[in-house]
C-alpha positions in Angstrom: -123.2 42.0 -101.6 -123.1 41.0 -97.7 -123.5 37.4 -97.0 -125.7 35.8 -94.1 -126.0 32.3 -92.6 -129.9 31.7 -91.8 -130.3 28.8 -89.5 -134.0 27.5 -89.8 -136.2 24.9 -87.8 -139.6 24.2 -89.5 -142.6 24.3 -87.0 -146.4 23.6 -87.4 -147.5 24.3 -90.8 -143.9 24.5 -92.0 -143.3 21.0 -91.0 -146.7 19.8 -92.8 -145.6 21.8 -96.0 -142.2 19.9 -96.0 -143.7 16.5 -95.5 -146.4 17.2 -98.2 -144.4 19.1 -100.9 -140.9 17.9 -100.2 -137.6 19.5 -99.7 -137.4 20.8 -103.4 -140.5 22.9 -103.2 -139.0 24.6 -99.9 -136.0 25.5 -101.6 -137.8 26.9 -104.5 -139.9 29.0 -102.3 -136.9 30.2 -100.6 -135.1 31.2 -103.9 -138.3 33.3 -105.0 -138.5 35.1 -101.6 -134.8 35.8 -101.7 -135.1 37.3 -105.2 -138.2 39.3 -104.3 -136.1 41.3 -101.9 -132.8 41.5 -104.2 -131.0 38.5 -102.8 -129.7 35.4 -103.8 -129.3 31.9 -102.3 -125.8 30.7 -102.3 -126.4 27.2 -100.6 -129.2 25.4 -99.0 -128.8 22.3 -96.8 -131.1 20.3 -94.7 -129.5 18.9 -91.6 -129.7 16.4 -88.8 -129.7 17.6 -85.3 -130.9 20.9 -83.8 -131.0 22.8 -86.8 -133.4 21.8 -89.8 -131.8 23.7 -92.4 -128.7 25.8 -93.2 -128.6 28.7 -95.8 -126.1 31.0 -97.1 -127.5 34.0 -98.6 -126.6 37.1 -100.2 -128.7 40.2 -99.3 -128.5 43.9 -100.0 -128.0 45.0 -96.3 -128.7 44.3 -92.7 -132.0 46.0 -92.8 -133.2 43.7 -95.6 -132.1 40.5 -93.6 -133.8 41.7 -90.6 -136.9 42.3 -92.3 -136.9 39.1 -93.9 -136.3 37.0 -90.7 -139.1 38.9 -89.0 -141.4 38.3 -91.9 -140.5 34.5 -92.1 -140.7 34.0 -88.3 -144.2 35.7 -88.3 -145.6 33.2 -90.5 -145.4 30.7 -87.8 -144.1 28.0 -90.2 -140.3 28.6 -89.6 -138.0 29.7 -86.7 -135.0 31.5 -88.0 -131.7 32.9 -86.6 -129.3 35.1 -88.7 -125.6 35.4 -88.6 -123.9 38.1 -90.4 -120.9 36.5 -92.2 -117.6 38.5 -92.6 -114.6 37.7 -95.0 -111.2 37.0 -93.3 
């Protein structure tokens, strides 16, 4: 299954949710979302700096990754960037 790097920044309601529910609840929500489209979270890290979170995710294909990114960004809670990861 192809791997993707998601870079996420919380905005607006996403920040409020992170503050009120904590990071573990956000991770649980991401796990559930990825499973709903046939994917799996390999890693999830919060970070200091310009990006709030880095995720490596297995997803069925590029179409699924693009649709997922659009749906998440349309929520207005998170801004995302996706990078397709390739093996050496």
